[in-house]
Backbone bond lengths (Angstrom), bond angles and torsions (degrees), N, CA, C in turn:
res aa  C-N    CA-C-N  psi(-1)  N-CA   C-N-CA  omega(-1)  CA-C   N-CA-C  phi
1 M - - - 1.446 - - 1.509 111.18 -
2 S 1.347 117.28 -32.76 1.466 119.61 -179.22 1.530 110.62 -65.71
3 R 1.349 116.94 -24.67 1.477 119.88 -179.60 1.493 109.79 -62.74
4 F 1.340 120.33 -37.77 1.450 123.92 -178.25 1.513 110.38 -71.24
5 R 1.347 116.81 -37.25 1.458 119.24 -177.75 1.520 111.77 -73.39
6 K 1.327 118.64 -31.65 1.450 121.28 -177.09 1.523 112.91 -85.83
7 N 1.308 115.87 -15.95 1.469 118.40 -177.02 1.515 111.54 -66.93
8 K 1.343 117.72 125.14 1.442 122.97 179.87 1.524 113.55 -108.02
9 R 1.314 117.21 -12.06 1.457 120.31 -178.81 1.539 110.18 -77.10
10 L 1.316 115.37 159.70 1.476 120.99 -172.41 1.494 111.34 -73.91
11 G 1.354 115.52 80.90 1.451 120.65 173.86 1.496 114.49 73.22
12 I 1.364 118.64 24.91 1.457 120.56 178.56 1.519 109.08 -118.83
13 A 1.305 117.35 130.34 1.453 120.04 178.78 1.516 109.39 -70.57
14 D 1.342 117.05 137.45 1.473 121.27 -175.70 1.505 111.62 -64.31
15 S 1.293 117.97 -40.44 1.455 120.47 -174.01 1.511 112.98 -77.56
16 K 1.319 118.39 -25.05 1.458 122.83 -176.54 1.508 113.11 -100.28
17 G 1.353 118.92 -31.50 1.453 121.59 -175.12 1.502 111.98 68.20
18 R 1.315 117.73 26.35 1.459 121.11 -179.13 1.530 108.21 -151.88
19 Y 1.369 115.55 -179.15 1.461 119.74 178.54 1.523 109.95 -66.75
20 D 1.347 115.11 143.27 1.466 118.04 169.29 1.514 110.24 -74.56
21 L 1.346 116.58 -27.77 1.445 121.23 174.28 1.539 108.19 -95.54
22 P 1.347 117.88 140.29 1.474 120.17 -178.18 1.526 112.48 -76.83
23 L 1.327 116.68 59.99 1.456 121.39 -174.80 1.525 112.15 -70.64
24 N 1.332 116.81 -34.38 1.464 118.24 -177.90 1.530 113.67 -67.86
25 K 1.320 115.84 -15.16 1.452 120.05 178.67 1.522 113.36 -89.54
26 S 1.358 116.36 -0.44 1.446 119.98 -177.13 1.547 110.31 -69.68
27 A 1.309 115.19 136.86 1.471 120.50 -174.39 1.527 112.17 -70.38
28 G 1.342 117.44 -24.10 1.448 119.17 -173.94 1.521 115.22 -88.54
29 S 1.333 118.14 3.71 1.486 120.68 -175.92 1.544 110.94 -62.60
30 N 1.326 116.67 -45.90 1.447 119.86 -179.82 1.520 112.15 -65.15
31 F 1.324 116.20 -36.84 1.446 119.52 176.50 1.521 112.08 -62.92
32 M 1.337 116.02 -39.55 1.479 119.27 178.53 1.515 111.20 -66.78
33 I 1.336 117.58 -37.53 1.456 120.77 177.78 1.531 109.96 -62.99
34 V 1.327 116.89 -44.63 1.465 120.85 179.27 1.521 110.45 -64.90
35 L 1.300 118.27 -38.71 1.455 121.76 -178.84 1.526 109.99 -66.53
36 V 1.322 116.75 -45.20 1.473 120.11 179.28 1.538 109.92 -65.57
37 A 1.311 117.74 -38.12 1.465 120.89 177.42 1.516 110.65 -61.55
38 L 1.328 116.87 -42.05 1.460 120.56 179.10 1.508 111.08 -65.86
39 M 1.347 117.48 -43.30 1.460 120.58 178.37 1.521 111.65 -63.44
40 T 1.330 116.54 -39.15 1.474 120.38 177.12 1.519 111.36 -63.27
41 F 1.335 115.41 -43.31 1.464 120.41 179.42 1.551 110.81 -61.22
42 L 1.338 115.33 -45.91 1.463 118.55 -178.06 1.529 110.82 -67.79
43 A 1.324 117.31 -36.92 1.457 120.90 176.98 1.541 110.44 -63.49
44 M 1.324 116.06 -40.65 1.468 120.13 177.44 1.531 111.07 -61.42
45 M 1.331 116.17 -42.77 1.467 118.64 -179.55 1.527 110.92 -65.13
46 A 1.331 116.45 -40.87 1.464 119.45 179.61 1.512 111.82 -66.63
47 L 1.325 117.35 -43.10 1.448 120.66 179.12 1.525 111.50 -67.95
48 S 1.345 116.98 -37.65 1.448 120.80 177.17 1.535 111.09 -63.45
49 A 1.313 115.38 -38.56 1.481 119.48 177.39 1.521 109.78 -64.37
50 T 1.336 117.67 -39.52 1.463 121.09 177.97 1.507 111.38 -63.77
51 F 1.350 115.91 -45.96 1.465 119.91 179.24 1.527 111.46 -62.40
52 L 1.349 115.92 -40.90 1.465 120.04 179.83 1.506 110.83 -65.88
53 L 1.321 117.88 -39.68 1.465 120.48 178.11 1.508 110.86 -64.60
54 N 1.313 118.21 -37.98 1.457 121.37 176.81 1.533 110.49 -61.87
55 S 1.351 114.89 -42.40 1.460 119.54 -179.38 1.527 111.95 -66.27
56 V 1.344 116.28 -44.47 1.451 120.58 -179.14 1.532 110.31 -66.35
57 T 1.329 116.66 -42.71 1.459 120.91 179.39 1.528 110.97 -60.45
58 H 1.329 115.23 -45.76 1.478 119.23 179.16 1.519 111.05 -63.47
59 H 1.342 115.48 -39.67 1.479 119.97 -178.59 1.519 110.74 -65.42
60 W 1.308 116.95 -44.63 1.467 120.03 -178.20 1.544 111.34 -73.32
61 S 1.343 116.18 -45.01 1.460 117.59 -176.91 1.503 112.57 -67.24
62 S 1.342 117.22 -36.98 1.456 119.01 178.55 1.523 111.65 -67.59
63 G 1.339 116.47 -27.80 1.433 119.75 177.97 1.517 114.19 -81.87
64 L 1.353 117.43 -14.30 1.466 120.31 -176.69 1.519 114.11 -111.14
65 E 1.323 116.82 -32.02 1.448 119.07 -170.14 1.513 113.85 -68.17
66 N 1.353 117.74 -25.52 1.466 120.63 179.88 1.541 110.46 -117.35
67 S 1.316 116.29 38.59 1.456 119.77 -179.17 1.522 110.07 -142.03
68 L 1.301 114.95 154.16 1.455 123.65 174.23 1.526 109.06 -131.40
69 T 1.292 115.25 155.15 1.467 120.46 172.42 1.530 108.63 -124.91
70 I 1.313 115.54 121.60 1.461 120.46 179.84 1.541 107.19 -103.78
71 E 1.314 116.19 125.57 1.459 122.15 -177.87 1.546 109.81 -111.68
72 I 1.312 113.37 126.85 1.463 120.01 172.30 1.523 106.65 -101.24
73 P 1.328 118.51 106.54 1.460 119.97 -174.85 1.520 112.33 -58.57
74 A 1.347 113.09 153.44 1.465 119.26 -179.92 1.522 111.58 -69.92
75 S 1.336 117.87 -19.38 1.460 121.80 176.27 1.505 109.57 -124.67
76 D 1.314 116.96 149.99 1.464 119.84 -178.12 1.515 111.15 -82.78
77 A 1.315 116.85 -174.03 1.461 121.20 -174.88 1.517 112.20 -63.98
78 E 1.319 117.75 -22.65 1.470 121.48 -179.92 1.530 112.04 -92.36
79 G 1.322 117.55 2.86 1.455 120.91 179.45 1.511 114.81 87.51
80 K 1.313 118.40 6.09 1.465 121.67 -179.17 1.515 108.86 -86.18
81 L 1.355 117.41 132.06 1.439 121.28 -178.94 1.526 110.56 -67.00
82 R 1.293 114.81 137.31 1.472 120.43 173.57 1.514 109.44 -88.27
83 T 1.306 115.90 145.52 1.463 120.56 172.82 1.515 109.07 -79.39
84 Q 1.318 114.71 164.87 1.443 118.75 178.01 1.524 111.50 -63.87
85 D 1.337 116.06 -31.26 1.472 119.26 176.78 1.516 109.66 -67.51
86 D 1.331 118.24 -39.11 1.455 121.51 178.18 1.537 110.61 -62.16
87 I 1.328 114.91 -46.53 1.467 119.76 -179.97 1.529 111.37 -62.50
88 A 1.354 114.54 -40.87 1.460 118.55 179.07 1.528 110.89 -64.31
89 A 1.328 116.88 -38.61 1.482 121.04 179.84 1.508 110.23 -66.13
90 L 1.344 117.09 -43.64 1.455 120.70 178.83 1.531 111.20 -64.83
91 S 1.331 115.66 -38.11 1.457 118.67 178.97 1.526 110.12 -63.74
92 K 1.325 116.22 -39.48 1.471 119.50 179.20 1.528 110.42 -65.62
93 R 1.343 117.75 -39.84 1.468 120.67 178.50 1.547 110.85 -64.88
94 V 1.316 116.43 -40.02 1.453 119.67 179.59 1.529 109.92 -64.93
95 Q 1.319 117.18 -44.53 1.468 120.42 179.28 1.539 110.88 -61.66
96 D 1.324 116.72 -42.60 1.456 119.82 179.37 1.538 111.06 -65.17
97 T 1.342 115.12 -36.25 1.474 119.29 -179.83 1.530 111.60 -68.45
98 L 1.318 116.67 -35.19 1.450 120.90 -176.96 1.520 113.36 -82.96
99 Q 1.301 116.55 -14.95 1.470 119.76 -175.22 1.536 113.54 -58.58
100 P 1.335 120.59 -38.31 1.487 119.28 -178.12 1.540 114.00 -73.03
101 F 1.306 118.87 -14.57 1.460 120.14 -176.79 1.533 110.51 -69.56
102 A 1.331 116.12 122.17 1.469 120.79 -176.50 1.519 111.87 -69.75
103 E 1.342 117.25 -27.37 1.466 120.07 -176.16 1.538 111.95 -81.95
104 I 1.330 118.19 0.16 1.458 121.77 179.38 1.521 109.33 -103.98
105 N 1.329 114.31 123.13 1.481 119.27 176.79 1.502 111.73 -80.30
106 S 1.320 116.34 -42.38 1.472 119.74 -178.50 1.521 109.68 -157.79
107 A 1.324 114.43 154.68 1.477 121.90 175.01 1.519 106.22 -139.25
108 T 1.327 116.17 105.76 1.442 122.43 -171.95 1.521 110.51 -115.47
109 A 1.329 115.84 124.01 1.463 119.90 176.94 1.530 110.18 -82.34
110 L 1.325 115.15 130.66 1.479 119.70 178.61 1.509 109.98 -77.95
111 S 1.344 115.32 140.88 1.450 119.65 176.54 1.526 109.57 -74.92
112 Q 1.315 115.48 165.74 1.460 119.58 178.94 1.531 112.12 -63.14
113 E 1.348 115.55 -33.08 1.447 119.31 177.20 1.535 111.12 -66.15
114 E 1.346 117.05 -39.66 1.454 120.35 178.51 1.544 111.24 -67.44
115 I 1.327 116.66 -39.00 1.460 120.65 177.45 1.524 110.57 -64.42
116 Q 1.332 115.23 -42.22 1.466 119.40 178.66 1.525 110.11 -62.26
117 E 1.322 117.44 -38.07 1.477 120.77 177.87 1.518 111.41 -64.90
118 L 1.328 116.62 -34.72 1.464 120.41 178.54 1.522 112.80 -67.00
119 V 1.345 116.04 -40.39 1.480 119.27 -175.21 1.525 112.43 -90.59
120 S 1.336 117.50 -10.65 1.461 119.27 -175.95 1.534 113.37 -61.98
121 P 1.351 121.62 -33.68 1.469 118.95 177.62 1.538 113.41 -61.58
122 W 1.328 117.50 -24.89 1.471 120.51 179.24 1.523 112.58 -97.41
123 L 1.334 116.47 -32.43 1.461 119.77 -175.29 1.512 114.15 -106.01
124 G 1.352 117.90 -4.57 1.449 120.91 175.75 1.540 111.22 103.90
125 E 1.335 113.86 149.74 1.446 120.24 -177.48 1.537 112.18 -73.51
126 D 1.330 118.32 -19.63 1.457 121.12 -176.83 1.512 113.05 -87.20
127 L 1.330 116.64 6.84 1.487 119.81 179.93 1.492 110.12 -64.66
128 S 1.319 115.73 131.65 1.463 122.67 177.15 1.529 108.57 -102.66
129 I 1.362 115.73 145.05 1.453 119.61 -178.61 1.514 111.22 -58.41
130 G 1.312 116.74 -33.52 1.468 120.11 -178.31 1.501 114.30 -79.13
131 D 1.317 119.14 -6.73 1.447 122.56 -177.44 1.519 112.49 -73.71
132 M 1.298 118.56 -30.03 1.455 121.22 -176.42 1.531 108.94 -156.99
133 P 1.316 116.75 152.28 1.466 119.99 178.66 1.513 110.08 -72.13
134 L 1.331 116.17 138.11 1.458 121.83 178.96 1.527 109.43 -117.42
135 P 1.323 117.77 141.73 1.474 119.50 -179.47 1.527 110.00 -72.92
136 G 1.301 114.03 172.01 1.454 119.83 172.05 1.521 109.63 -97.05
137 L 1.314 116.98 139.13 1.458 121.59 179.25 1.515 111.03 -125.24
138 I 1.315 115.40 137.03 1.458 122.42 177.88 1.498 107.35 -125.14
139 S 1.345 115.75 122.17 1.467 121.76 178.74 1.532 107.64 -93.12
140 V 1.346 115.48 124.20 1.459 121.73 -177.43 1.524 108.84 -115.31
141 E 1.319 116.56 128.72 1.454 122.93 176.91 1.527 109.08 -107.97
142 L 1.350 116.24 127.32 1.445 121.23 -177.02 1.548 109.99 -104.72
143 N 1.326 115.36 152.58 1.459 119.66 171.68 1.536 111.47 -100.04
144 S 1.308 116.05 -11.49 1.467 122.05 174.29 1.510 108.67 -153.24
145 R 1.301 116.15 152.45 1.454 120.55 -176.57 1.525 110.03 -137.84
146 N 1.323 116.52 119.29 1.463 121.22 174.60 1.532 108.13 -152.34
147 P 1.308 118.02 160.55 1.472 120.43 -174.66 1.539 112.92 -57.79
148 E 1.348 117.03 -36.59 1.466 118.26 -177.77 1.533 111.06 -65.90
149 N 1.350 116.18 -42.46 1.454 119.35 178.97 1.531 111.45 -64.01
150 L 1.330 115.44 -42.48 1.481 118.84 179.68 1.526 111.08 -63.63
151 K 1.290 117.68 -38.34 1.471 119.98 179.47 1.536 110.47 -66.51
152 S 1.332 117.16 -40.94 1.465 120.15 178.53 1.514 111.28 -62.79
153 I 1.328 116.35 -42.62 1.469 120.76 179.41 1.520 109.71 -65.39
154 T 1.327 116.41 -43.91 1.477 119.82 -179.21 1.503 111.40 -62.43
155 D 1.341 117.29 -44.23 1.455 120.08 -180.00 1.527 110.95 -63.04
156 A 1.316 117.18 -40.67 1.469 120.60 -178.66 1.533 111.67 -66.00
157 V 1.336 116.20 -37.80 1.464 120.17 -176.57 1.530 110.68 -76.75
158 T 1.325 117.60 -43.99 1.451 120.47 -178.53 1.535 112.26 -69.73
159 A 1.332 116.17 -17.81 1.476 118.39 174.15 1.504 111.55 -68.08
160 I 1.348 116.95 -25.16 1.472 119.95 177.92 1.534 109.56 -75.04
161 A 1.325 116.44 -46.58 1.476 121.22 176.59 1.529 107.10 -156.08
162 K 1.330 116.53 128.20 1.438 120.40 -172.53 1.526 112.81 -68.77
163 D 1.323 117.36 -19.75 1.478 119.53 -176.68 1.548 111.25 -89.04
164 I 1.312 118.14 -2.00 1.478 120.25 175.82 1.538 108.92 -66.95
165 K 1.321 115.90 133.65 1.466 121.06 -176.77 1.527 110.64 -108.32
166 I 1.324 114.68 142.31 1.473 121.29 176.36 1.505 108.63 -119.86
167 D 1.328 114.52 120.61 1.481 120.44 178.65 1.529 107.68 -103.63
168 T 1.332 115.84 115.64 1.448 121.24 -179.88 1.543 112.51 -88.00
169 H 1.328 118.01 -3.92 1.454 124.94 177.35 1.535 112.72 65.81
170 E 1.348 117.39 13.11 1.457 119.35 -178.68 1.534 111.64 -63.13
171 T 1.333 116.45 -40.16 1.467 118.94 -179.86 1.522 110.13 -64.28
172 W 1.338 116.19 -45.82 1.455 120.10 177.99 1.516 111.10 -59.14
173 L 1.355 116.10 -47.65 1.449 120.98 -176.71 1.525 111.01 -62.92
174 N 1.308 117.50 -44.64 1.481 120.37 -179.58 1.528 110.43 -64.99
175 D 1.336 117.62 -41.32 1.459 120.25 178.34 1.511 111.31 -64.26
176 I 1.312 117.73 -40.17 1.455 121.36 -179.60 1.541 110.22 -65.03
177 L 1.321 115.98 -47.37 1.463 120.01 -179.06 1.518 110.79 -64.62
178 R 1.331 117.38 -38.04 1.480 120.45 180.00 1.526 109.88 -66.96
179 L 1.343 117.16 -45.05 1.450 120.37 179.89 1.528 111.35 -64.72
180 A 1.343 116.16 -45.68 1.465 119.87 -179.65 1.517 111.11 -63.11
181 G 1.351 116.61 -39.50 1.461 119.47 178.30 1.520 111.91 -63.10
182 T 1.320 116.99 -40.83 1.457 120.98 178.96 1.516 111.32 -63.90
183 L 1.331 115.48 -43.68 1.467 120.27 -179.36 1.529 111.33 -67.34
184 K 1.321 117.60 -37.56 1.460 120.38 178.57 1.530 110.92 -67.86
185 I 1.312 117.49 -39.08 1.455 120.17 175.94 1.531 110.33 -63.49
186 S 1.330 117.11 -39.86 1.467 120.73 178.06 1.529 110.00 -63.94
187 A 1.338 116.39 -44.44 1.462 119.42 -179.85 1.526 110.73 -63.97
188 S 1.338 117.31 -40.50 1.464 120.96 178.02 1.541 110.44 -63.91
189 F 1.347 116.44 -39.36 1.460 119.56 178.30 1.509 111.19 -64.47
190 V 1.356 116.38 -41.07 1.472 120.47 177.23 1.523 110.71 -61.18
191 T 1.358 116.68 -42.87 1.452 121.45 178.67 1.527 110.79 -61.17
192 L 1.358 116.86 -41.15 1.455 120.68 178.24 1.525 110.92 -64.25
193 I 1.318 116.99 -41.77 1.473 119.95 177.30 1.513 111.12 -61.71
194 I 1.313 116.34 -41.26 1.483 120.46 179.13 1.523 109.54 -62.10
195 G 1.360 117.22 -43.85 1.447 120.33 178.92 1.519 112.37 -61.50
196 L 1.326 117.20 -44.72 1.475 121.18 179.37 1.536 110.98 -64.96
197 T 1.348 115.02 -38.67 1.470 119.07 177.60 1.531 111.64 -63.93
198 T 1.338 115.08 -39.73 1.466 120.00 178.39 1.541 110.33 -63.11
199 I 1.342 115.83 -45.69 1.466 119.82 178.94 1.520 110.65 -60.51
200 T 1.315 116.54 -45.92 1.459 120.79 179.68 1.519 112.09 -61.18
201 A 1.343 116.12 -42.79 1.463 120.30 -179.05 1.522 112.01 -65.65
202 I 1.348 116.49 -42.31 1.468 119.42 179.53 1.517 110.54 -66.90
203 A 1.315 116.36 -44.00 1.479 119.39 178.28 1.527 110.98 -60.29
204 G 1.328 117.27 -41.63 1.453 120.27 178.44 1.515 111.19 -64.68
205 A 1.340 116.78 -41.08 1.474 119.98 179.78 1.534 110.57 -64.17
206 I 1.338 116.76 -42.12 1.468 119.34 179.51 1.538 110.97 -64.74
207 R 1.326 116.18 -42.31 1.468 118.00 176.51 1.516 111.73 -60.93
208 S 1.334 115.66 -38.34 1.469 119.52 179.13 1.528 110.76 -64.41
209 R 1.367 116.91 -41.01 1.460 121.02 178.55 1.543 109.71 -62.69
210 M 1.304 115.44 -44.08 1.453 118.84 -177.84 1.525 111.78 -66.18
211 A 1.344 115.62 -37.16 1.470 117.98 177.42 1.541 109.81 -68.37
212 E 1.340 115.33 -36.26 1.472 119.63 -179.47 1.533 110.78 -67.23
213 H 1.311 116.79 -36.37 1.466 121.13 -175.78 1.538 111.26 -111.47
214 R 1.293 117.03 32.67 1.458 120.96 -177.62 1.526 111.75 -60.81
215 D 1.303 117.09 -42.04 1.469 119.78 -179.92 1.528 111.31 -64.52
216 D 1.339 117.44 -39.28 1.450 120.59 178.82 1.522 110.63 -66.31
217 I 1.333 116.65 -38.69 1.478 120.60 179.50 1.510 109.75 -64.67
218 E 1.334 116.69 -43.57 1.455 119.38 179.59 1.535 111.16 -65.09
219 L 1.343 116.59 -34.47 1.458 120.18 177.55 1.528 110.79 -65.87
220 L 1.339 116.15 -42.45 1.478 119.02 176.39 1.513 111.21 -61.02
221 H 1.316 116.67 -38.78 1.460 120.48 176.60 1.531 110.85 -59.67
222 L 1.325 115.89 -44.79 1.444 120.37 179.75 1.518 112.51 -64.46
223 M 1.325 116.10 -30.17 1.477 121.05 179.88 1.513 111.55 -81.51
224 G 1.349 117.50 -3.91 1.472 119.99 176.15 1.521 114.29 106.47
225 A 1.329 119.78 3.09 1.465 120.81 -179.76 1.534 109.18 -69.87
226 S 1.312 115.31 135.38 1.468 119.61 178.22 1.516 110.63 -80.54
227 D 1.342 114.09 166.35 1.470 119.34 176.57 1.524 110.90 -60.87
228 M 1.329 118.03 -38.18 1.459 121.20 -178.46 1.547 111.17 -67.48
229 Y 1.346 116.08 -34.85 1.461 119.25 177.29 1.545 110.31 -62.58
230 I 1.322 114.88 -47.34 1.471 118.32 179.12 1.518 110.82 -66.12
231 T 1.329 116.78 -37.35 1.458 120.56 178.98 1.515 110.84 -60.29
232 K 1.336 117.48 -42.70 1.473 120.48 -179.24 1.513 111.20 -63.92
233 Q 1.310 117.39 -34.05 1.487 119.53 177.51 1.520 110.16 -61.28
234 L 1.336 115.98 -48.95 1.455 119.76 -177.35 1.525 110.48 -74.00
235 Q 1.328 118.61 -32.23 1.478 120.51 175.41 1.517 110.38 -61.39
236 R 1.305 115.94 -45.72 1.461 119.51 -178.07 1.540 109.81 -63.38
237 H 1.321 115.85 -41.60 1.469 120.53 179.58 1.532 110.05 -61.47
238 A 1.343 117.39 -46.42 1.458 120.93 179.18 1.526 111.16 -64.94
239 L 1.338 116.99 -39.20 1.455 119.99 -179.72 1.522 111.86 -63.76
240 I 1.312 117.77 -43.55 1.470 121.04 178.34 1.520 111.72 -62.22
241 L 1.332 116.22 -44.07 1.454 119.11 -178.91 1.541 112.01 -66.84
242 T 1.336 116.85 -40.43 1.467 118.34 179.11 1.504 111.68 -70.02
243 I 1.334 118.55 -34.31 1.488 120.71 176.13 1.534 109.22 -62.45
244 K 1.331 116.54 -46.92 1.467 119.51 179.82 1.528 110.83 -61.54
245 G 1.326 116.42 -48.35 1.452 119.81 -178.14 1.512 112.54 -64.36
246 S 1.328 118.61 -43.35 1.449 121.56 -179.23 1.509 112.15 -65.56
247 I 1.335 117.72 -35.13 1.478 120.63 178.25 1.516 109.61 -68.15
248 F 1.330 117.85 -41.96 1.455 121.01 177.31 1.563 109.53 -61.28
249 G 1.348 114.79 -45.30 1.464 118.66 179.52 1.514 111.45 -63.27
250 L 1.339 116.21 -39.79 1.471 120.64 178.80 1.517 111.09 -61.63
251 G 1.326 116.60 -44.66 1.460 119.60 179.04 1.520 112.68 -61.58
252 A 1.343 115.99 -43.06 1.465 118.97 178.81 1.525 110.93 -65.92
253 G 1.328 116.12 -41.26 1.464 119.96 179.03 1.521 112.82 -63.49
254 L 1.324 117.57 -44.03 1.463 120.54 178.94 1.521 111.09 -64.18
255 A 1.338 117.21 -36.16 1.478 119.41 177.37 1.519 111.19 -64.11
256 I 1.333 117.17 -44.04 1.459 120.54 -179.87 1.529 111.14 -66.65
257 I 1.346 116.40 -42.75 1.474 119.81 179.71 1.541 110.21 -64.71
258 G 1.354 117.28 -40.62 1.445 119.34 177.38 1.521 112.21 -63.40
259 L 1.323 116.46 -39.70 1.470 120.34 178.98 1.543 110.36 -65.46
260 M 1.330 116.09 -42.30 1.458 120.54 179.37 1.523 111.40 -65.34
261 S 1.349 116.20 -35.44 1.453 119.33 178.39 1.527 111.16 -65.86
262 L 1.330 116.08 -38.63 1.465 120.31 178.33 1.516 111.79 -67.64
263 L 1.338 115.93 -44.45 1.464 119.82 -177.49 1.534 111.06 -75.17
264 G 1.326 117.60 -27.98 1.463 120.97 -176.05 1.486 114.75 -94.03
265 S 1.343 119.24 -1.49 1.446 121.74 179.91 1.517 110.66 -69.09
266 S 1.330 116.96 133.50 1.457 121.86 -179.93 1.508 108.63 -158.82
267 D 1.336 114.92 164.56 1.448 120.50 177.03 1.525 111.81 -96.50
268 N 1.307 117.00 15.89 1.465 120.43 -179.26 1.536 109.33 -68.82
269 P 1.320 118.34 119.38 1.464 119.69 -179.42 1.507 113.33 -70.41
270 V 1.320 117.51 -20.16 1.465 120.77 -179.26 1.524 111.42 -75.45
271 M 1.316 115.91 -42.11 1.469 121.56 -178.00 1.511 109.66 -114.37
272 P 1.342 119.35 110.57 1.459 120.37 179.25 1.525 110.26 -67.68
273 G 1.336 115.53 160.28 1.436 120.96 -178.70 1.534 111.94 -64.72
274 L 1.331 114.96 154.86 1.479 119.98 -178.79 1.535 108.25 -81.47
275 S 1.312 117.16 70.55 1.461 122.22 -179.86 1.529 108.83 -128.02
276 L 1.312 115.21 151.65 1.444 122.60 -178.05 1.530 110.16 -105.15
277 S 1.314 116.30 144.61 1.461 120.37 176.88 1.529 109.74 -73.61
278 I 1.330 115.37 168.57 1.459 120.36 -179.10 1.528 111.17 -61.37
279 P 1.369 119.99 -46.29 1.472 118.19 177.17 1.530 114.38 -59.88
280 N 1.351 115.12 -37.30 1.479 118.13 179.00 1.525 110.45 -67.63
281 T 1.334 116.87 -39.46 1.468 120.61 178.22 1.523 111.29 -64.41
282 V 1.332 116.05 -41.96 1.466 119.86 177.18 1.535 109.67 -62.01
283 G 1.334 116.71 -40.95 1.450 119.61 177.85 1.519 112.44 -59.88
284 L 1.336 117.57 -40.65 1.454 120.35 177.27 1.535 112.41 -67.08
285 L 1.326 115.60 -37.46 1.470 119.39 -179.96 1.522 111.67 -67.47
286 L 1.332 116.74 -24.72 1.473 120.99 178.59 1.538 111.87 -83.79
287 L 1.316 116.66 -5.47 1.447 120.47 -177.46 1.539 113.12 -59.52
288 P 1.352 119.38 -42.02 1.474 118.29 177.23 1.516 113.64 -59.77
289 I 1.338 116.27 -32.96 1.472 119.32 177.30 1.533 109.79 -63.62
290 A 1.332 114.73 -45.37 1.483 119.57 -178.39 1.535 110.20 -63.42
291 I 1.342 116.73 -43.81 1.452 120.11 -178.37 1.535 110.90 -68.95
292 S 1.309 116.65 -36.48 1.462 120.06 178.56 1.538 109.85 -66.55
293 F 1.312 116.59 -38.86 1.462 120.04 175.97 1.529 110.59 -63.38
294 I 1.348 116.02 -41.72 1.470 119.33 177.51 1.518 110.17 -59.77
295 G 1.335 116.59 -44.42 1.479 119.89 179.19 1.517 111.76 -63.42
296 W 1.350 116.29 -39.92 1.457 120.13 -178.35 1.529 110.94 -66.74
297 I 1.310 116.91 -47.28 1.466 119.84 -175.54 1.550 110.30 -72.55
298 T 1.355 116.19 -34.55 1.447 119.70 176.97 1.523 111.98 -64.09
299 A 1.326 115.21 -42.74 1.460 119.67 178.23 1.525 110.93 -62.64
300 R 1.314 117.22 -40.43 1.459 120.67 179.83 1.513 112.71 -59.90
301 F 1.329 115.50 -51.65 1.472 118.25 -177.90 1.519 111.62 -68.27
302 T 1.344 116.50 -35.49 1.458 120.10 -178.29 1.534 110.17 -65.49
303 V 1.354 115.68 -47.48 1.464 119.79 -177.83 1.530 110.28 -63.89
304 L 1.321 117.57 -46.38 1.459 120.16 -178.61 1.547 110.46 -62.54
305 R 1.317 115.93 -36.20 1.463 118.28 179.18 1.537 111.13 -67.75
306 V 1.342 115.94 -43.80 1.488 119.27 -179.42 1.524 110.89 -67.52
307 L 1.346 115.48 -41.29 1.461 118.90 179.68 1.529 110.39 -63.87
308 G 1.302 117.09 -35.93 1.456 121.22 178.40 1.521 112.86 -65.31
309 Q 1.325 117.42 -23.02 1.450 122.29 179.75 1.521 112.74 -90.33
310 M 1.367 114.74 -11.27 1.469 117.91 -179.90 1.528 109.38 -78.74
311 P 1.330 115.97 149.44 1.487 120.38 179.20 1.523 109.42 -70.64
């Protein structure tokens, strides 16, 4: 009995250098490793989706929140088509009118080739400039945005021609933020479900081990082993299995994320590449530590609860 009281190692008998309970011989150890690996992999995918949504949302919102698009329609208020020279002249007047505004960093008129490139994904790559009239577009970058400034800009531009349209991108921005927020909440909910599933699976596996080795546990009790001594044995066993499983899941997750980054890399300014920042990558690398801690603490409370119910 003194051997159990003097033992300071985490659930290992000094004379044997191994578990007092035959936990390594349990048939379900490999299944628990696979289960933890799968949970780690799914958690990585959910967290990566959240990180990517944050990146895309920031990319889109930063590009829209301080910008305006001024459109000079291809036809005037009476329905008469404007020539390209008319549109160019109006674009020049708008740029000159906006130049004194201190809150405007730049006002750049898009060329016909740039406008054609914008509409080609919807109208086809073979579209010729001469096939149809195209409006004039002016991209405006702001250094500050408030309702008073927007009203002043709108009044100044519509004074040139009442049919000139100003798109503040508010509808786009609100829709993007609403969609991204919904998706992030969904990803967070999935991550929570994965965490609860992991806790349930580990608790069930520990209960199964204890039921399998109930006679051995009772024998240790008779020999003088305390509940905490037995708890440490099972805690260490659960910790080792969760570390192995989480590392396997981490490796599989990093491989998939790396493959997706290679396949998803592009120079498209609208959709940023499927890559994670350094802080996000560090967060994913720390995931096995979090899952191992979950396994360790779950095993502790499960064992103490079951031991408390034993006679």
